[in-house]
Kinemage of the C-alpha trace (Angstrom):
@kinemage 1
@onewidth
@group {chain A} dominant
@subgroup {mainchain}
@vectorlist {calphas} color= white
{ca unk a 1} P 224.834 -64.021 4.220
{ca unk a 2} L 224.841 -64.440 0.451
{ca unk a 3} L 222.002 -62.958 -1.523
{ca unk a 4} L 220.467 -65.053 -4.285
{ca unk a 5} L 221.156 -62.175 -6.670
{ca unk a 6} L 224.883 -62.595 -5.973
{ca unk a 7} L 224.991 -66.279 -6.849
{ca unk a 8} L 226.350 -67.338 -10.187
{ca unk a 9} L 223.865 -69.385 -12.179
{ca unk a 10} L 222.808 -69.393 -15.790
{ca unk a 11} L 219.818 -67.342 -16.942
{ca unk a 12} L 218.384 -70.514 -18.449
{ca unk a 13} L 218.242 -72.103 -14.979
{ca unk a 14} L 216.186 -69.151 -13.741
{ca unk a 15} L 213.906 -69.495 -16.756
{ca unk a 16} L 213.419 -73.209 -16.049
{ca unk a 17} L 212.552 -72.412 -12.420
{ca unk a 18} L 209.951 -69.855 -13.574
{ca unk a 19} L 208.447 -72.266 -16.103
{ca unk a 20} L 208.290 -75.026 -13.491
{ca unk a 21} L 206.406 -72.855 -10.996
{ca unk a 22} L 204.044 -71.584 -13.711
{ca unk a 23} L 203.273 -75.176 -14.656
{ca unk a 24} L 202.399 -75.870 -11.014
{ca unk a 25} L 200.187 -72.807 -10.825
{ca unk a 26} L 202.683 -71.170 -8.464
{ca unk a 27} L 203.652 -68.433 -10.910
{ca unk a 28} L 205.459 -66.283 -8.377
{ca unk a 29} L 208.037 -68.947 -7.480
{ca unk a 30} L 208.072 -68.358 -3.717
{ca unk a 31} L 211.515 -67.117 -2.705
{ca unk a 32} L 211.502 -68.855 0.671
{ca unk a 33} L 211.060 -72.205 -1.064
{ca unk a 34} L 213.131 -71.390 -4.098
{ca unk a 35} L 216.174 -70.004 -2.306
{ca unk a 36} L 216.615 -73.049 -0.114
{ca unk a 37} L 216.940 -75.310 -3.159
{ca unk a 38} L 218.816 -73.026 -5.504
{ca unk a 39} L 222.220 -74.233 -4.295
{ca unk a 40} L 221.413 -77.822 -5.345
{ca unk a 41} L 220.024 -76.639 -8.687
{ca unk a 42} L 223.129 -74.521 -9.351
{ca unk a 43} L 225.334 -77.524 -8.589
{ca unk a 44} L 223.416 -79.758 -10.992
{ca unk a 45} L 223.257 -77.060 -13.674
{ca unk a 46} L 227.031 -76.667 -13.465
{ca unk a 47} L 227.677 -80.326 -14.258
{ca unk a 48} L 228.529 -81.329 -17.822
{ca unk a 49} L 225.805 -82.998 -19.871
{ca unk a 50} L 227.657 -86.327 -19.717
{ca unk a 51} L 227.608 -86.291 -15.900
{ca unk a 52} L 223.890 -85.487 -15.864
{ca unk a 53} L 223.230 -88.340 -18.313
{ca unk a 54} L 225.120 -90.747 -16.038
{ca unk a 55} L 222.822 -89.673 -13.204
{ca unk a 56} L 219.754 -90.128 -15.420
{ca unk a 57} L 218.961 -86.408 -15.298
{ca unk a 58} L 217.994 -84.139 -18.181
{ca unk a 59} L 219.054 -80.518 -17.708
{ca unk a 60} L 215.465 -79.401 -18.341
{ca unk a 61} L 214.313 -81.547 -15.398
{ca unk a 62} L 216.538 -79.923 -12.763
{ca unk a 63} L 213.720 -77.821 -11.205
{ca unk a 64} L 211.417 -80.827 -10.860
{ca unk a 65} L 214.263 -82.842 -9.328
{ca unk a 66} L 215.145 -80.293 -6.652
{ca unk a 67} L 211.455 -79.827 -5.743
{ca unk a 68} L 210.322 -83.447 -6.094
{ca unk a 69} L 209.684 -83.851 -2.370
{ca unk a 70} L 207.272 -80.885 -2.392
{ca unk a 71} L 205.574 -81.128 -5.778
{ca unk a 72} L 204.784 -84.125 -7.937
{ca unk a 73} L 203.384 -83.988 -11.429
């Protein structure tokens, strides 16, 4: 089993996750919810900006995209 700490993702992605949960009033960013969606977020964060633009996604919006079925703002 891979630990989240062993996954390779940018510090800015972690910061965006934290900011997203703070905005929702869920400041702790529950690990059981967060971990299940981190793989998708890492994939999106690893795409070049041009690929994200083609998908209509801003890099800053990745957390809200991977959690859109749970939280809507």
